DSSP file (Angstrom, degrees, kcal/mol; ACC not computed):
  #  RESIDUE AA STRUCTURE BP1 BP2  ACC     N-H-->O    O-->H-N    N-H-->O    O-->H-N    TCO  KAPPA ALPHA  PHI   PSI    X-CA   Y-CA   Z-CA
    1    1 A M              0   0    0      0, 0.0     2,-0.3     0, 0.0    19,-0.2   0.000 360.0 360.0 360.0 160.6    7.1  -25.4  -14.6
    2    2 A S  E     -A   19   0A   0     17,-1.8    17,-2.2    80,-0.1     2,-0.3  -0.975 360.0-149.0-164.5 151.9    3.5  -25.8  -16.0
    3    3 A L  E     -A   18   0A   0     -2,-0.3     2,-0.4    15,-0.2    15,-0.2  -0.944  10.5-171.8-118.9 146.0    0.4  -24.1  -16.9
    4    4 A S  E     -A   17   0A   0     13,-1.5    13,-2.5    -2,-0.3     2,-0.4  -0.996  11.1-153.8-134.3 144.3   -3.0  -25.4  -16.8
    5    5 A K  E     +A   16   0A   0     -2,-0.4     2,-0.4    11,-0.2    11,-0.2  -0.924  15.1 178.7-121.4 142.5   -6.1  -23.7  -18.2
    6    6 A H  E     -A   15   0A   0      9,-1.6     9,-3.2    -2,-0.4     2,-0.4  -0.930  18.1-149.4-135.4 110.8   -9.8  -23.7  -17.4
    7    7 A Y  E     -A   14   0A   0     -2,-0.4     7,-0.2     7,-0.2     2,-0.2  -0.681  19.9-127.1 -87.3 135.4  -12.2  -21.6  -19.3
    8    8 A L        -     0   0    0      5,-2.3     5,-0.2    -2,-0.4    -1,-0.1  -0.512   8.4-148.8 -74.6 136.8  -15.2  -20.4  -17.4
    9    9 A K  S    S+     0   0    0     -2,-0.2    -1,-0.1     1,-0.2    -2,-0.0   0.826  93.4  45.0 -82.3 -26.8  -18.5  -21.2  -19.1
   10   10 A T  S    S+     0   0    0      1,-0.1    -1,-0.2     3,-0.0    -2,-0.0   0.615 117.5  36.3 -88.7 -14.3  -20.4  -18.1  -17.7
   11   11 A K  S    S-     0   0    0      2,-0.2     2,-2.5    51,-0.0    -3,-0.2  -0.977  85.2-108.9-141.3 145.4  -17.8  -15.5  -18.3
   12   12 A P  S    S+     0   0    0      0, 0.0    51,-2.8     0, 0.0     2,-0.3  -0.246  82.3 112.4 -71.6  52.2  -15.1  -14.7  -21.0
   13   13 A L  E     - B   0  62A   0     -2,-2.5    -5,-2.3    49,-0.3     2,-0.4  -0.859  55.9-146.5-128.7 162.0  -12.4  -15.6  -18.6
   14   14 A C  E     -AB   7  61A   0     47,-2.8    47,-2.4    -2,-0.3     2,-0.8  -0.989  11.9-142.7-127.6 124.9   -9.8  -18.3  -18.2
   15   15 A K  E     -AB   6  60A   0     -9,-3.2    -9,-1.6    -2,-0.4     2,-0.5  -0.778  25.1-170.9 -81.6 115.9   -8.6  -19.7  -14.9
   16   16 A I  E     -AB   5  59A   0     43,-3.2    43,-2.0    -2,-0.8     2,-0.6  -0.908  12.5-159.7-111.5 130.0   -4.9  -20.4  -15.2
   17   17 A T  E     -AB   4  58A   0    -13,-2.5   -13,-1.5    -2,-0.5     2,-0.4  -0.937   8.0-162.2-112.1 123.1   -2.8  -22.2  -12.6
   18   18 A F  E     -AB   3  57A   0     39,-3.4    39,-2.0    -2,-0.6     2,-0.4  -0.909  11.5-172.0-102.3 133.6    0.9  -21.5  -12.9
   19   19 A R  E     -AB   2  56A   0    -17,-2.2   -17,-1.8    -2,-0.4    37,-0.2  -0.982  19.6-167.2-133.8 132.4    3.1  -24.1  -11.1
   20   20 A V  E     - B   0  55A   0     35,-3.0    35,-2.6    -2,-0.4     5,-0.1  -0.961  28.7-135.3-109.6 108.5    6.8  -24.2  -10.3
   21   21 A P    >>  -     0   0    0      0, 0.0     3,-1.8     0, 0.0     4,-0.8  -0.228  21.5-110.9 -65.1 155.9    7.8  -27.7   -9.2
   22   22 A K  G >4 S+     0   0    0      1,-0.3     3,-1.4     2,-0.2     5,-0.5   0.881 118.0  56.3 -49.1 -48.0   10.1  -28.1   -6.2
   23   23 A E  G 34 S+     0   0    0      1,-0.3    -1,-0.3     2,-0.2     3,-0.3   0.685 108.9  46.3 -65.7 -20.7   12.9  -29.4   -8.5
   24   24 A A  G <4 S+     0   0    0     -3,-1.8    -1,-0.3     1,-0.2    -2,-0.2   0.485  91.6  83.9 -97.8  -4.0   12.8  -26.2  -10.6
   25   25 A S  S X< S-     0   0    0     -3,-1.4     3,-2.4    -4,-0.8    -1,-0.2   0.514  83.1-141.5 -80.3  -8.3   12.7  -23.8   -7.7
   26   26 A R  T 3   -     0   0    0      1,-0.3    -3,-0.1    -3,-0.3    -1,-0.1   0.769  66.8 -63.1  55.5  28.7   16.4  -23.7   -7.2
   27   27 A S  T 3  S+     0   0    0     -5,-0.5    -1,-0.3     1,-0.2    -4,-0.1   0.724  89.5 167.5  74.0  15.9   15.8  -23.7   -3.2
   28   28 A A    <   -     0   0    0     -3,-2.4    -1,-0.2     1,-0.1     3,-0.1  -0.366  30.7-159.2 -65.9 145.1   14.0  -20.2   -3.7
   29   29 A T  S    S+     0   0    0      1,-0.3     2,-0.4    -2,-0.0    -1,-0.1   0.656  78.4  26.3 -91.0 -23.4   12.1  -19.0   -0.7
   30   30 A H        -     0   0    0     18,-0.0    44,-3.3     2,-0.0     2,-0.4  -0.987  63.2-177.7-146.5 124.5    9.8  -16.6   -2.6
   31   31 A I  E     -D   73   0B   0     16,-0.5    16,-3.3    -2,-0.4     2,-0.4  -0.996   8.8-162.8-128.8 141.8    8.8  -16.8   -6.2
   32   32 A A  E     -DE  72  46B   0     40,-1.7    40,-3.0    -2,-0.4     2,-0.5  -0.936  18.9-133.0-120.1 141.2    6.5  -14.1   -7.8
   33   33 A L  E     -D   71   0B   0     12,-2.6     2,-0.4    -2,-0.4    12,-0.4  -0.862  34.2-174.0 -88.7 119.2    4.6  -14.4  -11.1
   34   34 A V  E     +D   70   0B   0     36,-2.9    36,-2.8    -2,-0.5     2,-0.3  -0.975  19.0 114.1-128.2 129.8    5.4  -11.2  -12.9
   35   35 A G  E > >S-D   69   0B   0     -2,-0.4     5,-2.4    34,-0.2     3,-2.1  -0.996  72.5 -67.1-172.8-177.1    3.9  -10.0  -16.3
   36   36 A D  G > 5S+     0   0    0     32,-1.8     3,-0.9    -2,-0.3    33,-0.1   0.743 117.6  67.7 -59.3 -20.1    1.8   -7.7  -18.2
   37   37 A F  G 3 5S+     0   0    0     31,-0.5    -1,-0.3     1,-0.2    32,-0.1   0.689 112.9  31.7 -71.7 -18.3   -1.3   -8.7  -16.6
   38   38 A N  G X 5S-     0   0    0     -3,-2.1     3,-1.3     7,-0.0    -1,-0.2   0.045 118.0-103.2-119.8  22.3    0.1   -7.1  -13.3
   39   39 A H  T < 5 -     0   0    0     -3,-0.9    -3,-0.2     1,-0.3    -2,-0.1   0.747  69.6 -68.9  64.5  26.6    2.1   -4.3  -14.9
   40   40 A W  T 3 <S+     0   0    0     -5,-2.4    -1,-0.3     1,-0.2    -4,-0.1   0.704  87.8 159.4  74.1  17.3    5.5   -6.3  -14.2
   41   41 A D    X>  -     0   0    0     -3,-1.3     3,-1.8    -6,-0.3     4,-0.6  -0.685  33.3-160.2 -76.1 101.2    5.0   -5.7  -10.5
   42   42 A P  T 34 S+     0   0    0      0, 0.0    -1,-0.1     0, 0.0    33,-0.1   0.562  91.3  52.0 -72.4  -4.4    7.0   -8.3   -8.5
   43   43 A E  T 34 S+     0   0    0      1,-0.1    -9,-0.0   -11,-0.1    -2,-0.0   0.623  94.0  74.2 -95.4 -17.3    4.8   -7.7   -5.4
   44   44 A A  T <4 S+     0   0    0     -3,-1.8    -1,-0.1     1,-0.2   -10,-0.1   0.835 103.5  25.0 -76.6 -35.9    1.5   -8.2   -7.1
   45   45 A S     <  +     0   0    0     -4,-0.6   -12,-2.6   -12,-0.4    -1,-0.2  -0.590  68.0 178.1-130.5  75.7    1.3  -11.9   -7.6
   46   46 A P  B     -E   32   0B   0      0, 0.0   -14,-0.3     0, 0.0     2,-0.2  -0.530  27.8-127.0 -71.5 138.1    3.4  -13.9   -5.1
   47   47 A M        -     0   0    0    -16,-3.3   -16,-0.5    -2,-0.2     2,-0.4  -0.662  20.3-117.7 -86.8 149.2    3.0  -17.8   -5.5
   48   48 A Q  E     -C   56   0A   0      8,-2.7     8,-2.5    -2,-0.2     2,-0.5  -0.706  18.3-131.5 -84.9 128.9    2.1  -20.0   -2.6
   49   49 A K  E     -C   55   0A   0     -2,-0.4     6,-0.3     6,-0.2     2,-0.1  -0.726  28.4-149.2 -79.0 125.6    4.7  -22.5   -1.5
   50   50 A Q    >   -     0   0    0      4,-3.2     3,-2.0    -2,-0.5    -1,-0.0  -0.391  27.4-102.9 -89.7 167.2    2.8  -25.9   -1.2
   51   51 A K  T 3  S+     0   0    0      1,-0.3    -1,-0.1    -2,-0.1    -2,-0.0   0.807 122.3  59.5 -58.4 -32.1    3.6  -28.7    1.3
   52   52 A S  T 3  S-     0   0    0      2,-0.1    -1,-0.3     1,-0.1   -30,-0.1   0.559 121.9-106.4 -76.3 -10.5    5.2  -30.7   -1.5
   53   53 A G  S <  S+     0   0    0     -3,-2.0    -2,-0.1     1,-0.4   -28,-0.1   0.287  80.3 125.6  96.2 -15.6    7.7  -27.7   -2.2
   54   54 A D        -     0   0    0    -33,-0.1    -4,-3.2    -5,-0.1     2,-0.4  -0.336  55.9-134.5 -71.9 166.1    6.0  -26.5   -5.4
   55   55 A F  E     +BC  20  49A   0    -35,-2.6   -35,-3.0    -6,-0.3     2,-0.3  -0.958  29.2 178.2-117.0 141.7    5.0  -23.0   -5.8
   56   56 A K  E     +BC  19  48A   0     -8,-2.5    -8,-2.7    -2,-0.4     2,-0.3  -0.993  15.1 173.7-144.9 146.6    1.5  -22.4   -7.3
   57   57 A L  E     -B   18   0A   0    -39,-2.0   -39,-3.4    -2,-0.3     2,-0.4  -0.950  14.0-156.1-154.9 134.9   -0.8  -19.5   -8.2
   58   58 A T  E     -B   17   0A   0     -2,-0.3     2,-0.3   -41,-0.2   -41,-0.2  -0.955  16.9-179.1-114.0 129.8   -4.3  -19.4  -10.0
   59   59 A L  E     -B   16   0A   0    -43,-2.0   -43,-3.2    -2,-0.4     2,-0.6  -0.923  24.8-136.0-124.8 154.1   -5.3  -16.3  -11.7
   60   60 A K  E     +B   15   0A   0     -2,-0.3   -45,-0.2   -45,-0.2    -2,-0.0  -0.959  32.2 176.9-108.0 122.3   -8.5  -15.4  -13.7
   61   61 A L  E     -B   14   0A   0    -47,-2.4   -47,-2.8    -2,-0.6     4,-0.1  -0.918  36.9 -96.2-127.7 152.5   -7.6  -13.5  -16.9
   62   62 A P  E     -B   13   0A   0      0, 0.0   -49,-0.3     0, 0.0     3,-0.3  -0.391  46.6-117.3 -67.8 148.0   -9.8  -12.3  -19.7
   63   63 A A  S    S+     0   0    0    -51,-2.8     3,-0.1     1,-0.2   -49,-0.0  -0.312  87.3  45.2 -78.4 166.0   -9.9  -14.7  -22.7
   64   64 A N  S    S+     0   0    0     38,-2.0     2,-0.3     1,-0.3    -1,-0.2   0.855  91.3 105.3  62.8  41.3   -8.8  -14.0  -26.2
   65   65 A H        -     0   0    0     -3,-0.3    37,-2.9    -4,-0.1     2,-0.4  -0.927  64.4-132.9-139.2 163.9   -5.6  -12.4  -25.2
   66   66 A N  E     - F   0 101B   0     -2,-0.3     2,-0.5    35,-0.2    35,-0.2  -0.955  23.7-163.6-107.9 134.1   -1.9  -13.2  -25.1
   67   67 A Y  E     - F   0 100B   0     33,-2.8    33,-2.2    -2,-0.4     2,-0.4  -0.949   9.1-145.3-125.7 136.6   -0.1  -12.4  -21.9
   68   68 A Q  E     + F   0  99B   0     -2,-0.5   -32,-1.8    31,-0.2   -31,-0.5  -0.758  34.0 156.3 -95.5 143.8    3.8  -12.2  -21.5
   69   69 A F  E     -DF  35  98B   0     29,-2.6    29,-2.0    -2,-0.4     2,-0.3  -0.990  23.8-176.8-160.5 159.0    5.2  -13.4  -18.1
   70   70 A R  E     -D   34   0B   0    -36,-2.8   -36,-2.9    -2,-0.3     2,-0.4  -0.960  29.0-112.9-148.5 165.4    8.2  -14.7  -16.2
   71   71 A Y  E     -DG  33  79B   0      8,-2.9     8,-2.7    -2,-0.3     2,-0.6  -0.843  19.5-150.1-104.1 144.0    8.9  -15.9  -12.7
   72   72 A L  E >   -DG  32  78B   0    -40,-3.0   -40,-1.7    -2,-0.4     3,-0.5  -0.909   9.1-151.1-115.9 109.3   11.1  -14.1  -10.4
   73   73 A Y  E >> S-DG  31  77B   0      4,-3.7     3,-3.0    -2,-0.6     4,-2.1  -0.679  75.0 -24.7 -84.2 128.8   12.9  -16.2   -7.8
   74   74 A D  T 34 S-     0   0    0    -44,-3.3    -1,-0.2    -2,-0.5   -43,-0.1   0.754 114.9 -69.2  41.9  36.6   13.8  -14.4   -4.5
   75   75 A G  T <4 S+     0   0    0     -3,-0.5    -1,-0.3   -45,-0.3     3,-0.1   0.694 130.4  63.2  60.7  20.3   13.7  -11.0   -6.3
   76   76 A T  T <4 S+     0   0    0     -3,-3.0     2,-0.5     1,-0.3    -2,-0.2   0.597  81.9  64.9-139.3 -29.3   16.9  -11.7   -8.4
   77   77 A V  E  <  -G   73   0B   0     -4,-2.1    -4,-3.7     2,-0.0     2,-0.4  -0.900  61.3-152.5-114.6 123.5   16.7  -14.5  -10.8
   78   78 A W  E     -G   72   0B   0     -2,-0.5     2,-0.4    -6,-0.2    -6,-0.2  -0.771  16.2-179.9 -91.8 128.2   14.3  -14.5  -13.8
   79   79 A E  E     -G   71   0B   0     -8,-2.7    -8,-2.9    -2,-0.4     2,-0.2  -0.962  18.3-137.5-128.2 146.2   13.0  -17.8  -15.3
   80   80 A N        -     0   0    0     -2,-0.4     2,-0.6   -10,-0.2   -10,-0.1  -0.531  33.9 -99.7 -87.9 165.3   10.7  -18.7  -18.1
   81   81 A D    >   -     0   0    0    -12,-0.3     3,-2.0    -2,-0.2    18,-0.2  -0.805  22.6-147.3 -83.9 118.3    8.0  -21.3  -18.1
   82   82 A W  T 3  S+     0   0    0     -2,-0.6    -1,-0.1     1,-0.3   -80,-0.1   0.723  99.0  43.4 -65.6 -23.6    9.2  -24.5  -19.7
   83   83 A E  T 3  S+     0   0    0     -3,-0.0    -1,-0.3     3,-0.0   -80,-0.1   0.228  82.1 141.7-105.9  13.8    5.6  -25.2  -21.0
   84   84 A A    <   -     0   0    0     -3,-2.0    16,-0.2     1,-0.1     3,-0.1  -0.158  58.0-125.4 -55.7 155.3    4.6  -21.8  -22.2
   85   85 A D  S    S-     0   0    0     14,-1.2     2,-0.3     1,-0.1    15,-0.2   0.795  85.7  -9.4 -64.3 -31.2    2.6  -21.5  -25.2
   86   86 A Q  E     -H   99   0B   0     13,-1.5    13,-2.2     2,-0.0     2,-0.3  -0.933  61.8-136.8-156.6 169.5    5.1  -19.2  -26.9
   87   87 A Y  E     -H   98   0B   0     -2,-0.3     2,-0.3    11,-0.2    11,-0.2  -0.981  14.6-167.0-136.4 153.1    8.3  -17.1  -26.2
   88   88 A I  E     -H   97   0B   0      9,-1.8     9,-2.7    -2,-0.3    -2,-0.0  -1.000  28.1-108.3-136.1 137.9    9.1  -13.6  -27.3
   89   89 A A  E     -H   96   0B   0     -2,-0.3     7,-0.2     7,-0.2     5,-0.1  -0.385  18.0-152.5 -69.2 147.6   12.4  -11.7  -27.2
   90   90 A T        -     0   0    0      5,-2.5    -1,-0.2     2,-0.2     6,-0.1   0.669  35.7-119.2 -89.1 -20.4   12.5   -8.9  -24.6
   91   91 A G  S    S+     0   0    0      4,-0.6     2,-0.7     2,-0.2     5,-0.1   0.477  85.0 108.7  90.9  -1.1   15.0   -6.8  -26.5
   92   92 A V  S >  S-     0   0    0      3,-0.4     3,-1.8     1,-0.0    -2,-0.2  -0.898  97.5 -61.9-113.1 100.8   17.6   -7.1  -23.6
   93   93 A G  T 3  S-     0   0    0     -2,-0.7    -2,-0.2     1,-0.2    -3,-0.0  -0.370 106.0 -31.8  68.1-139.7   20.4   -9.4  -24.7
   94   94 A D  T 3  S+     0   0    0     -3,-0.1    -1,-0.2    -4,-0.1     2,-0.2   0.111  99.1 135.4-104.0  18.0   19.1  -12.9  -25.5
   95   95 A A    <   -     0   0    0     -3,-1.8    -5,-2.5    -6,-0.0    -4,-0.6  -0.442  33.3-168.6 -74.4 140.1   16.4  -12.8  -22.9
   96   96 A E  E     - H   0  89B   0     -7,-0.2     2,-0.4    -2,-0.2    -7,-0.2  -0.941  14.0-139.2-126.2 149.7   12.8  -14.0  -23.7
   97   97 A N  E     - H   0  88B   0     -9,-2.7    -9,-1.8    -2,-0.3   -27,-0.2  -0.798  25.1-120.1 -97.7 147.1    9.4  -13.8  -22.0
   98   98 A S  E     -FH  69  87B   0    -29,-2.0   -29,-2.6    -2,-0.4     2,-0.4  -0.558  24.8-148.3 -81.6 153.8    7.0  -16.7  -21.8
   99   99 A I  E     -FH  68  86B   0    -13,-2.2   -13,-1.5   -31,-0.2   -14,-1.2  -0.996   9.4-162.1-130.7 133.7    3.7  -16.3  -23.3
  100  100 A V  E     -F   67   0B   0    -33,-2.2   -33,-2.8    -2,-0.4     2,-0.5  -0.968  13.8-151.5-113.5 124.4    0.4  -17.9  -22.2
  101  101 A V  E      F   66   0B   0     -2,-0.5   -35,-0.2   -35,-0.2   -38,-0.0  -0.864 360.0 360.0 -97.6 124.5   -2.4  -17.8  -25.0
  102  102 A V              0   0    0    -37,-2.9   -38,-2.0    -2,-0.5   -36,-0.2   0.272 360.0 360.0-134.6 360.0   -6.0  -17.7  -23.6
């Protein structure tokens, strides 16, 4: 998994590309990006499967914020981003959410 950030010069926004490489996708057929930026709605931000087998999604998010998120594989398996800026406990067992800082 990986994150890449590109800050827009004309607006206080950051264009963030979220990527789940093929080898990390566990043969998933559908991966959703779920987080506080989309009210944790698993239908709001489906990732697009690339010809390479990677899953990818780019969002524009307001700058100067921290966003919690996770990936949801096939509606059943939650995964964090290996290259997240930070992690925070969810309060449910040992689970953590990924954080992207923009």
